[in-house]
C-alpha positions as a printed Julia matrix, in Angstrom:
715×3 Matrix{Float64}:
 -149.6   -66.43  61.79
 -148.06  -66.72  58.06
 -146.64  -70.07  57.14
 -143.34  -68.59  56.87
 -143.37  -68.11  60.5
 -143.55  -71.61  61.46
 -139.81  -72.41  60.71
 -138.98  -69.77  63.2
 -140.92  -71.52  65.43
 -139.78  -74.44  65.18
 -136.32  -73.7   65.89
 -136.73  -71.89  68.74
 -137.89  -71.91  72.52
 -141.1   -70.98  71.74
 -142.81  -70.5   75.33
 -139.52  -68.8   76.81
 -139.43  -66.53  73.58
 -142.88  -65.39  73.92
 -142.68  -64.68  77.59
 -139.39  -62.74  77.08
 -140.5   -60.72  74.06
 -143.47  -59.61  76.25
 -141.84  -58.88  79.19
 -138.8   -56.76  77.31
 -141.49  -54.33  75.62
 -142.92  -53.86  78.75
 -145.94  -55.97  78.83
 -146.29  -58.68  81.2
 -147.6   -62.2   80.23
 -151.03  -62.77  80.57
 -151.64  -65.2   82.93
 -155.16  -66.91  83.05
 -156.79  -67.07  86.16
 -157.9   -69.88  88.87
 -159.3   -68.36  91.97
 -156.05  -67.12  93.62
 -153.78  -68.8   91.6
 -152.59  -68.1   87.84
 -151.95  -70.95  85.49
 -149.85  -69.52  82.69
 -150.64  -72.24  79.23
 -148.41  -72.92  76.9
 -150.01  -72.07  73.51
 -146.9   -73.48  71.04
 -149.07  -76.73  70.12
 -152.12  -74.61  68.78
 -148.93  -72.41  66.81
 -147.71  -75.31  65.57
 -150.67  -77.1   64.69
 -151.93  -73.79  62.86
 -148.26  -73.07  60.98
 -148.93  -76.87  59.72
 -151.97  -76.43  58.08
 -151.22  -73.09  56.67
 -150.58  -72.64  52.98
 -148.29  -69.9   51.5
 -149.71  -66.62  51.31
 -152.27  -67.25  54.43
 -153.3   -66.31  57.09
 -155.37  -66.6   60.59
 -157.18  -63.16  61.56
 -160.1   -62.28  63.48
 -163.06  -60.88  62.45
 -162.2   -57.08  62.87
 -159.4   -57.76  60.53
 -158.83  -55.63  58.01
 -155.75  -55.08  55.4
 -155.48  -51.54  57.05
 -154.65  -53.06  59.98
 -152.12  -55.33  58.76
 -149.99  -52.46  57.83
 -148.86  -51.66  61.42
 -149.08  -55.41  62.95
 -146.52  -57.06  64.33
 -144.92  -60.3   63.25
 -144.24  -62.17  66.61
 -140.8   -63.77  66.58
 -139.53  -61.87  63.43
 -135.99  -60.06  64.37
 -136.95  -56.89  62.11
 -140.47  -56.4   63.89
 -140.44  -58.19  67.38
 -138.36  -55.83  69.94
 -138.1   -59.31  72.42
 -136.62  -61.51  69.81
 -132.56  -61.77  70.46
 -130.81  -63.11  67.72
 -127.22  -63.22  69.92
 -125.65  -62.78  72.88
 -126.27  -62.31  76.17
 -130.23  -61.61  77.81
 -129.23  -59.2   80.48
 -126.17  -56.98  81.7
 -125.96  -59.22  84.62
 -125.62  -62.91  82.57
 -122.84  -60.61  80.61
 -120.89  -59.99  83.52
 -121.08  -63.46  85.1
 -119.87  -64.72  81.91
 -116.79  -62.0   81.97
 -117.73  -59.83  79.14
 -116.95  -57.11  81.22
 -113.64  -58.02  83.75
 -112.36  -55.56  86.49
 -109.2   -55.43  86.14
 -109.24  -56.12  82.41
 -106.32  -58.15  83.07
 -103.5   -59.26  86.13
 -101.23  -57.89  83.36
 -100.95  -53.9   84.15
  -99.74  -53.78  80.09
 -102.35  -55.37  79.13
 -105.01  -53.73  81.41
 -103.86  -50.33  80.18
 -103.63  -51.29  76.85
 -107.43  -52.6   77.42
 -108.76  -49.61  78.96
 -107.41  -47.18  76.26
 -109.29  -49.53  73.33
 -112.36  -49.04  75.79
 -111.87  -44.69  75.38
 -111.38  -44.89  72.04
 -114.24  -47.17  71.19
 -116.76  -45.13  73.56
 -115.65  -41.97  71.59
 -116.34  -43.92  68.54
 -119.66  -44.4   70.06
 -120.61  -40.9   71.22
 -119.68  -39.8   67.65
 -121.97  -42.16  66.24
 -124.36  -40.8   68.62
 -124.23  -37.83  68.07
 -124.85  -38.85  63.81
 -128.19  -39.75  65.2
 -127.96  -43.58  66.28
 -129.74  -44.86  69.21
 -127.72  -44.07  72.58
 -128.53  -47.81  73.91
 -126.97  -48.87  71.15
 -124.13  -46.57  71.13
 -122.64  -45.23  74.46
 -124.56  -48.09  76.41
 -123.41  -50.83  74.77
 -120.76  -50.6   77.08
 -121.07  -52.66  79.71
 -118.95  -50.76  82.38
 -121.78  -47.38  81.91
 -124.6   -49.87  82.51
 -123.31  -50.83  85.94
 -120.95  -48.06  87.01
 -120.92  -48.87  90.58
 -118.53  -52.17  89.57
 -115.79  -49.53  88.29
 -115.3   -48.21  91.41
 -112.29  -50.36  92.33
 -110.78  -49.36  88.98
 -109.92  -45.59  89.4
 -108.7   -45.07  85.74
 -112.25  -46.59  83.97
 -114.39  -45.47  86.63
 -113.46  -41.59  86.19
 -113.23  -42.16  82.35
 -117.2   -43.6   82.64
 -118.53  -40.62  84.99
 -117.19  -37.89  82.68
 -118.55  -39.8   79.37
 -121.95  -39.94  81.16
 -121.29  -36.16  82.4
 -120.6   -35.44  78.8
 -123.4   -37.28  76.93
 -126.33  -35.77  79.64
 -124.7   -32.33  78.56
 -125.06  -32.68  74.98
 -128.73  -34.58  75.65
 -129.89  -31.51  77.67
 -128.3   -29.21  75.08
 -130.49  -30.69  72.19
 -133.72  -31.1   74.36
 -133.54  -27.46  75.47
 -132.98  -26.75  72.0
 -136.35  -27.99  71.57
 -137.94  -26.64  74.6
 -137.86  -29.75  76.61
 -135.97  -29.2   80.35
 -133.48  -31.94  81.78
 -132.35  -31.17  85.08
 -129.75  -34.12  85.72
 -125.7   -32.93  86.14
 -122.68  -35.21  87.07
 -119.4   -34.31  88.0
 -116.13  -35.17  86.62
 -113.4   -36.26  89.67
 -109.69  -35.37  89.85
 -108.12  -38.54  88.27
 -106.98  -36.5   85.38
 -104.93  -34.28  87.71
 -103.15  -37.81  89.21
 -102.31  -38.79  85.79
 -101.22  -35.16  84.52
  -98.44  -35.56  87.92
  -97.37  -38.76  87.14
  -96.69  -37.7   82.69
  -94.76  -34.71  84.12
  -92.86  -36.52  86.8
  -91.64  -38.88  83.86
  -90.04  -36.18  82.34
  -87.52  -35.91  85.01
  -87.05  -39.33  86.37
  -88.68  -42.49  86.68
  -91.98  -42.59  89.0
  -91.36  -41.95  92.44
  -91.48  -45.04  94.85
  -95.14  -43.7   96.21
  -96.73  -44.09  92.86
  -97.13  -47.05  91.01
  -96.38  -47.06  87.39
  -99.39  -47.83  85.0
  -97.78  -51.1   83.78
  -94.93  -53.26  84.0
  -92.6   -52.53  81.04
  -90.22  -49.24  81.62
  -89.81  -48.78  78.24
  -93.56  -48.41  77.12
  -94.28  -46.06  80.17
  -94.11  -42.63  78.59
  -95.7   -43.73  75.6
  -98.75  -45.08  77.26
  -99.12  -41.95  79.93
  -99.35  -39.97  77.13
 -101.74  -41.72  75.04
 -104.08  -42.26  78.17
 -103.37  -38.82  79.83
 -104.3   -37.04  76.35
 -107.67  -39.05  76.29
 -108.37  -37.76  79.95
 -107.63  -34.15  79.27
 -109.45  -34.28  75.99
 -112.83  -35.09  78.37
 -112.16  -32.57  80.61
 -111.81  -30.32  78.57
 -114.22  -31.07  76.28
 -116.62  -30.88  79.63
 -115.77  -27.5   80.18
 -116.39  -26.21  76.61
 -119.91  -27.54  77.09
 -120.43  -26.14  80.86
 -118.82  -22.46  79.72
 -121.38  -22.21  76.55
 -124.13  -22.71  78.97
 -124.0   -19.51  80.97
 -126.27  -17.36  80.44
 -126.1   -14.14  77.8
 -122.68  -15.6   76.2
 -120.42  -15.16  79.3
 -118.57  -18.08  78.85
 -117.99  -17.84  75.49
 -113.84  -16.25  75.79
 -113.31  -18.69  78.06
 -115.17  -22.08  76.15
 -112.7   -20.72  73.05
 -109.52  -21.7   75.21
 -111.18  -24.96  75.85
 -111.73  -25.45  72.24
 -107.69  -24.7   71.78
 -107.04  -27.38  74.37
 -109.41  -29.93  73.06
 -108.06  -29.55  69.73
 -104.29  -30.15  70.76
 -105.83  -32.87  72.93
 -107.43  -34.52  69.64
 -103.93  -34.12  68.2
 -102.06  -36.2   70.26
 -104.79  -38.89  70.59
 -104.12  -39.07  66.58
 -100.31  -39.28  67.11
 -100.66  -42.14  69.84
 -101.75  -44.32  66.87
  -99.0   -45.53  65.74
  -97.26  -46.16  69.33
 -100.27  -48.38  70.45
 -100.48  -50.26  66.85
  -96.99  -51.27  67.57
  -97.71  -52.35  70.81
 -101.07  -54.27  70.69
 -101.88  -57.55  71.64
 -105.16  -58.3   71.28
 -107.71  -59.47  69.38
 -107.72  -57.25  65.67
 -110.38  -55.74  64.08
 -111.33  -57.28  61.22
 -111.23  -54.43  58.69
 -108.55  -51.99  59.39
 -110.04  -49.09  57.86
 -113.34  -49.39  60.45
 -111.01  -49.73  63.32
 -113.06  -48.07  66.29
 -109.7   -48.35  68.33
 -106.55  -46.54  67.6
 -104.33  -50.51  68.43
 -106.99  -51.62  66.07
 -107.78  -54.56  68.83
 -110.91  -55.34  69.58
 -112.73  -53.6   72.74
 -113.92  -55.06  75.63
 -117.26  -55.02  77.37
 -119.41  -53.96  75.03
 -122.9   -55.29  73.77
 -125.01  -53.95  71.6
 -128.56  -55.7   72.65
 -128.15  -55.21  76.45
 -129.92  -51.71  76.83
 -132.48  -51.8   74.41
 -135.74  -51.03  76.7
 -137.38  -49.76  73.69
 -140.65  -50.98  72.13
 -139.14  -51.35  68.96
 -136.65  -53.43  67.47
 -133.19  -52.49  67.64
 -131.23  -50.58  64.46
 -128.97  -51.99  62.39
 -125.94  -49.85  62.96
 -122.69  -49.39  62.07
 -120.39  -47.92  64.57
 -118.11  -45.13  63.27
 -114.59  -45.74  62.88
 -112.05  -44.36  65.14
 -110.24  -41.8   62.49
 -113.6   -40.77  61.71
 -114.83  -39.97  65.1
 -111.39  -37.62  65.57
 -112.99  -35.85  62.34
 -116.11  -35.42  63.59
 -115.25  -33.83  67.1
 -112.45  -31.87  65.26
 -115.38  -30.8   63.34
 -118.05  -30.12  66.3
 -115.12  -27.82  68.29
 -114.28  -25.67  65.32
 -118.17  -24.89  64.33
 -117.82  -24.62  68.44
 -115.19  -22.04  67.93
 -117.18  -20.19  65.2
 -120.18  -19.52  67.56
 -118.07  -18.24  70.19
 -116.25  -16.2   68.32
 -119.69  -14.05  67.45
 -119.64  -11.13  68.79
 -123.55  -10.98  69.85
 -124.48   -7.84  67.65
 -127.62   -6.52  68.74
 -128.86   -5.59  65.15
 -130.8    -9.01  63.9
 -129.8    -8.21  59.92
 -126.44   -9.41  61.4
 -127.36  -11.94  63.41
 -129.45  -13.53  60.08
 -126.55  -13.63  58.08
 -124.37  -15.15  60.73
 -126.58  -17.87  60.92
 -126.66  -18.46  57.14
 -123.06  -18.17  56.82
 -122.82  -20.49  59.67
 -124.64  -23.11  58.27
 -123.03  -23.48  54.88
 -120.38  -25.22  57.06
 -123.4   -27.87  57.32
 -122.7   -28.12  61.33
 -124.38  -31.53  63.26
 -127.06  -30.8   65.33
 -124.62  -30.49  68.58
 -123.3   -27.46  67.19
 -126.98  -26.28  65.76
 -128.36  -26.22  69.5
 -125.95  -24.52  70.68
 -126.23  -22.24  68.48
 -130.02  -21.52  68.88
 -129.72  -21.5   72.94
 -127.38  -18.53  72.29
 -129.28  -17.05  70.47
 -132.6   -17.29  72.01
 -132.69  -17.17  76.25
 -135.74  -16.69  78.3
 -137.75  -14.72  75.43
 -134.82  -12.58  74.63
 -131.79  -12.29  71.6
 -129.04  -14.02  73.93
 -131.08  -13.68  77.14
 -130.32   -9.59  77.39
 -131.99   -8.01  74.53
 -135.99   -7.75  74.59
 -137.53   -8.07  70.9
 -139.16   -5.2   71.3
 -135.64   -3.29  71.29
 -134.47   -5.6   68.61
 -137.23   -5.21  66.42
 -137.23   -0.89  66.56
 -133.46   -0.57  66.45
 -134.24   -2.79  62.91
 -137.35   -1.64  61.96
 -136.42    2.23  63.15
 -132.92    2.49  63.26
 -133.16    3.24  67.03
 -134.92    2.02  70.57
 -138.09    2.86  71.82
 -138.56    2.62  75.26
 -141.95    3.4   75.45
 -144.4     0.86  77.59
 -147.16    1.28  75.29
 -144.84    0.27  72.29
 -143.21   -2.81  73.77
 -146.3    -4.04  75.51
 -148.35   -3.2   72.11
 -149.69   -6.89  70.14
 -148.27   -6.07  67.21
 -144.81   -5.88  68.71
 -145.32   -8.93  70.42
 -146.4   -10.6   67.73
 -143.55   -9.73  65.7
 -141.19  -10.79  68.02
 -142.36  -14.23  68.87
 -141.96  -14.48  64.75
 -138.66  -13.4   65.04
 -138.17  -16.29  67.83
 -139.22  -18.67  65.71
 -137.2   -17.43  62.25
 -134.08  -17.58  65.02
 -134.76  -21.04  65.85
 -135.7   -22.23  62.36
 -132.89  -21.34  61.09
 -130.77  -23.48  63.88
 -132.51  -26.54  62.18
 -130.73  -28.69  59.16
 -131.24  -27.38  55.39
 -134.28  -29.98  55.18
 -136.46  -29.16  57.91
 -134.78  -25.4   57.85
 -136.6   -24.94  53.88
 -139.76  -26.76  55.25
 -140.7   -24.78  58.13
 -139.77  -21.38  56.43
 -142.55  -22.26  54.16
 -144.76  -22.55  56.3
 -144.33  -19.37  58.58
 -144.37  -17.2   55.68
 -148.19  -17.34  56.31
 -148.0   -15.83  59.52
 -145.37  -12.74  58.54
 -147.69  -12.41  55.6
 -150.67  -12.65  58.14
 -149.06   -9.81  60.61
 -147.48   -7.48  57.25
 -151.57   -7.21  56.36
 -152.45   -6.37  59.44
 -149.98   -3.65  59.59
 -151.11   -2.31  56.29
 -155.0    -2.08  57.22
 -153.59   -0.32  60.79
 -151.51    2.43  58.55
 -153.89    3.45  56.54
 -156.35    4.13  59.31
 -156.72    8.29  60.08
 -156.4     8.1   64.27
 -153.72    5.99  66.12
 -155.81    3.58  67.67
 -153.94    0.25  67.08
 -150.05    1.31  67.94
 -151.36    3.62  71.16
 -148.22    4.79  72.3
 -147.22    8.01  73.56
 -146.53   10.36  70.82
 -148.08   12.77  68.25
 -150.73   11.18  65.9
 -148.39   12.15  62.65
 -145.59   10.39  64.41
 -147.45    6.98  65.38
 -148.57    6.61  61.96
 -144.78    6.65  60.81
 -144.01    4.58  63.13
 -146.64    1.98  61.95
 -145.37    2.56  57.91
 -141.8     1.72  59.23
 -142.98   -1.52  60.78
 -145.05   -2.87  57.39
 -141.84   -1.78  55.58
 -139.33   -4.02  57.77
 -142.09   -7.07  58.4
 -142.81   -6.96  54.34
 -138.71   -6.73  53.99
 -138.17   -9.71  56.32
 -141.45  -11.59  54.65
 -139.41  -11.68  50.97
 -135.65  -12.49  52.77
 -137.68  -15.39  54.43
 -139.21  -16.04  50.46
 -135.87  -16.01  49.03
 -133.83  -18.19  51.75
 -136.98  -20.71  50.8
 -136.16  -20.4   47.26
 -132.14  -20.84  47.17
 -132.32  -23.72  49.96
 -133.95  -25.82  47.09
 -130.56  -25.48  45.14
 -128.84  -26.35  47.95
 -130.84  -29.7   48.93
 -131.25  -30.24  44.77
 -134.9   -30.24  44.71
 -135.02  -28.85  41.12
 -134.78  -30.55  37.69
 -132.98  -28.72  35.05
 -136.36  -27.92  33.16
 -137.72  -26.03  36.33
 -134.57  -23.41  36.4
 -136.32  -20.8   34.59
 -139.2   -20.71  36.43
 -137.11  -20.89  39.92
 -134.75  -18.06  39.05
 -137.69  -16.31  37.57
 -139.51  -16.63  40.78
 -136.3   -15.98  42.87
 -135.51  -12.51  40.57
 -139.14  -11.22  41.65
 -138.49  -12.05  45.34
 -135.0   -10.92  45.33
 -136.35   -7.36  43.51
 -139.03   -6.94  46.0
 -136.74   -7.74  48.62
 -134.6    -5.14  47.35
 -137.3    -2.63  46.61
 -138.5    -2.32  50.48
 -134.51   -2.46  51.74
 -133.88    0.55  49.82
 -137.66    2.08  51.32
 -136.77    1.34  54.18
 -133.58    3.27  54.18
 -134.97    6.48  52.53
 -137.29    6.54  55.43
 -134.96    5.98  58.48
 -133.11    8.87  56.11
 -135.96   10.92  56.36
 -136.55   10.59  59.74
 -132.78   11.48  60.54
 -133.41   14.82  58.78
 -135.78   15.81  60.51
 -134.78   15.4   64.03
 -131.22   17.68  62.56
 -131.0    21.01  63.31
 -130.2    22.58  59.61
 -132.62   22.17  56.81
 -131.55   20.74  53.42
 -132.76   20.81  49.99
 -133.8    17.89  49.18
 -133.38   18.71  44.92
 -129.84   19.49  45.94
 -129.02   17.02  48.3
 -131.21   14.04  47.45
 -128.89   12.43  45.06
 -125.93   12.35  47.58
 -127.83   11.51  50.28
 -128.7     8.13  50.09
 -125.8     5.74  50.25
 -126.86    2.27  49.64
 -125.07   -0.48  52.36
 -122.71   -3.09  51.02
 -125.54   -5.76  50.89
 -127.73   -3.64  49.13
 -125.49   -4.03  46.2
 -124.72   -7.64  46.66
 -128.28   -8.06  46.37
 -128.15   -6.4   43.48
 -125.71   -9.1   42.07
 -128.29  -11.81  42.9
 -130.72   -9.91  41.33
 -128.77   -9.38  38.11
 -127.91  -13.33  38.12
 -130.92  -14.55  38.67
 -132.76  -12.55  35.66
 -129.79  -13.33  33.38
 -130.12  -17.26  33.9
 -133.56  -17.17  33.81
 -133.65  -15.22  30.21
 -130.88  -17.64  29.53
 -132.82  -20.38  30.38
 -135.99  -18.94  28.98
 -134.37  -17.99  25.02
 -132.4   -21.61  24.8
 -136.32  -23.5   25.58
 -137.61  -20.93  23.06
 -134.88  -20.94  20.22
 -133.64  -24.82  20.82
 -135.93  -27.3   20.42
 -133.15  -30.06  21.9
 -133.13  -28.15  25.14
 -135.96  -28.96  27.23
 -137.59  -32.15  26.59
 -141.45  -32.17  28.73
 -141.72  -34.15  31.53
 -143.8   -37.33  30.81
 -144.59  -37.47  34.72
 -146.75  -33.77  34.95
 -147.02  -30.14  33.21
 -144.78  -27.33  33.51
 -147.86  -25.21  35.2
 -148.1   -28.31  37.85
 -144.53  -28.22  38.76
 -145.01  -24.41  39.16
 -147.61  -25.02  41.2
 -145.88  -28.0   43.72
 -142.42  -25.81  43.83
 -144.3   -22.09  44.9
 -147.39  -23.03  46.16
 -146.35  -22.06  50.12
 -145.21  -18.95  48.29
 -148.85  -18.12  46.64
 -150.66  -19.08  49.79
 -148.62  -16.35  51.53
 -149.5   -14.05  48.58
 -145.86  -13.64  48.09
 -145.37  -11.77  45.63
 -148.85  -10.18  45.06
 -150.21  -11.31  41.66
 -147.43  -13.48  40.34
 -148.75  -16.65  38.71
 -148.15  -19.13  36.18
 -150.17  -17.23  33.37
 -147.05  -14.4   34.25
 -144.58  -16.67  33.69
 -145.38  -17.68  30.53
 -146.18  -14.48  29.31
 -142.79  -12.76  30.07
 -140.89  -15.8   29.01
 -142.53  -16.99  25.93
 -141.0   -13.85  24.24
 -137.71  -13.95  25.05
 -134.59  -14.56  22.79
 -130.77  -14.09  22.82
 -130.66  -10.79  21.26
 -132.6    -9.19  24.28
 -130.47  -10.98  26.83
 -127.37   -9.71  24.66
 -128.73   -5.86  25.03
 -129.18   -5.81  28.9
 -126.09   -7.86  29.56
 -127.39   -8.93  32.79
 -123.86  -11.1   33.62
 -121.73   -7.98  33.18
 -123.67   -5.48  35.61
 -123.42   -8.39  37.96
 -119.49   -8.55  37.34
 -119.12   -4.6   37.81
 -121.13   -4.9   41.04
 -118.79   -7.39  42.39
 -115.69   -6.28  41.38
 -116.72   -2.52  43.11
 -117.78   -4.14  46.28
 -114.42   -5.94  46.57
 -113.42   -2.41  48.05
 -115.77   -2.46  50.97
 -115.31   -5.74  51.83
 -111.54   -5.95  51.64
 -111.64   -7.54  55.52
 -114.32   -9.62  55.76
 -112.94  -12.97  53.72
 -116.15  -14.88  53.68
 -117.6   -12.16  51.63
 -114.54  -11.65  49.57
 -115.15  -15.34  49.05
 -118.56  -14.89  48.07
 -117.75  -12.01  45.11
 -115.2   -14.23  43.86
 -118.01  -17.01  43.22
 -120.45  -14.46  41.66
 -118.16  -12.99  39.39
 -116.9   -16.61  38.04
 -120.76  -17.15  37.49
 -121.3   -14.11  35.87
 -117.88  -14.38  33.77
 -118.64  -18.09  32.89
 -122.14  -17.16  31.63
 -120.91  -14.38  29.72
 -118.58  -16.35  28.01
 -121.4   -19.04  27.38
 -123.72  -16.39  25.61
 -121.17  -15.02  23.37
 -119.98  -18.97  22.17
 -124.11  -19.83  21.81
 -124.76  -16.52  19.76
 -121.66  -16.96  17.8
 -122.27  -20.59  16.93
 -126.12  -20.04  16.1
 -128.55  -21.42  18.89
 -130.27  -23.65  16.13
 -127.4   -25.56  15.19
 -128.18  -29.05  16.58
 -125.01  -30.02  17.36
 -124.61  -27.51  20.08
 -125.78  -28.8   23.58
 -126.01  -26.33  26.51
 -125.81  -27.85  30.33
 -125.92  -26.23  33.75
 -123.45  -26.97  36.51
 -122.99  -26.07  40.14
 -119.52  -25.47  39.85
 -118.87  -21.94  41.65
 -121.94  -21.54  43.28
 -124.32  -23.29  45.41
 -127.45  -21.66  43.72
 -126.31  -19.63  40.58
 -125.4   -22.47  37.97
 -123.58  -21.57  34.76
 -123.68  -22.37  31.43
 -121.56  -25.77  29.91
 -121.52  -25.3   25.75
 -120.3   -28.21  24.13
 -120.29  -29.86  20.56
 -122.01  -33.35  20.25
């Protein structure tokens, strides 16, 4: 024990707190056995004596103690380290209830009672949003004493109903997130019919006063309709939200259309809940929360029946948390429902390319964990795409533009291996950006290894690998098709890996040149593989046709590259242009790039591209190659090739193809803006003179998350 812990011992009931701390960690205090009896020994005098003898910085330890062991040691009775320490409040749920912390009913006055239950509903919504954001369930939703002892609320119909629905939706969300991480949860709860009773009361109020057989919510008839609206909107929202979660869990996306209807109802109820704030604040009669901006209830009053430390059964100290405000909780659920609506609107396209583009586009809205978990479970069910399409069909459709139903093909080891890689890729793309990038860098080696195996099999003269029931020549072509598609997916993953680095702000300005150069090479390889796959597909289609064509006559007009290929060419031009501009600035302007004092450029190159280099993506790329190419770049070369002008021209031509796609149109506008600004910046730099010491060039991501624009200023 250190000397700093001595004052804590003197201020506390040593024996009792030590015993409670052990029990709360699930460790019973160790008795000293004496025959059949157990004798408890109070060690407080020993600890006090030791504390009095210790000087500052001294420590009592055993013979086997080491500094390494101290890294994982716990200091007893330190609130930040000892889970058994309680800084304030009640020691148990029963003690809190006995002291009136969770009364039922809230008050004998019905108006106060209905105000309090609405405050509980609002605070629970804030707690639920905080839980979704990553805070512990025990310190958020289950800080509500009424939820911890649900049987006590049975005499209060509204409170009992809402608490049961909270537990139901929380269980459903927990199930979704757990299943997305390959865990199984079987518990389910049911909501009762109290919303129907409240709805009947609300409908009758529109026509006349409450009927004699139904009691009003509270005693003031002038406030009855306002409280009914506020209460009904909250219970309706909970009911519709539960239906959304249930519909989205239906197999093969069968409940998505119905889920969208419930989402619309949820959003309408959220607007009604927000609109009730003015009425509730005007009629509030409770203890107001200290900071209005951080209020967790619509009325601004402190909710009754909450304590953050009662359900902390984990063997770790409670985290310091701050419950999300009521207004931000409404904004969170509105964003969540909008994200779920986007998922439900997806048309379950069987083309893998469209699925990948949808997931990437969806991630740009930065959805939270709950929405991403629902997306993953929709895409991957029972080892199939949407729980409907076998991965062998998905792969053959993507690589060969046709579905091969041959059993030998479906059971082939390469097809099975590629199917598992596709499943892993879809799951990874549904994670947050940081985790996604880390995992994409690791699975590159798996894709690269599979591509290497397919390359060996495609060179064999006898088809003993695919072993499908077609002619030998066709079998070899199928192997080449699979190889081309696998390499294309490998380069797509590499490109996604590099672009996520910009979104996560992992690159410093001095590293932009090498990153754009590497991105240019990866995208150029991706373009090559995509074009080769299209040519292979067209060749196969021509041989199946009845009429023979002259390849010299029709070759130029047969291949019409799809829009995404041309958009990729835009990205290639932007990447190459930015790499060249940055290299020219570094070569011709000594004030532009300052060397790092921490590591060399080659070390930074290895740090950023080590995972790609291990997977040989692309083959033969090295730091020496990068320096040899970039050392001789100048502005005259950049102006001659007009990279940004070419990107701008392609983007303009693509607008006609993407006229019905607002997201693609928005992307084209961003590409045009980046190209236009950088073209102007190049002209300004060349006219002013690159060696002008007053010329300052910086790069900002004003228009696009991944492609910077040059900002030229004079100091």
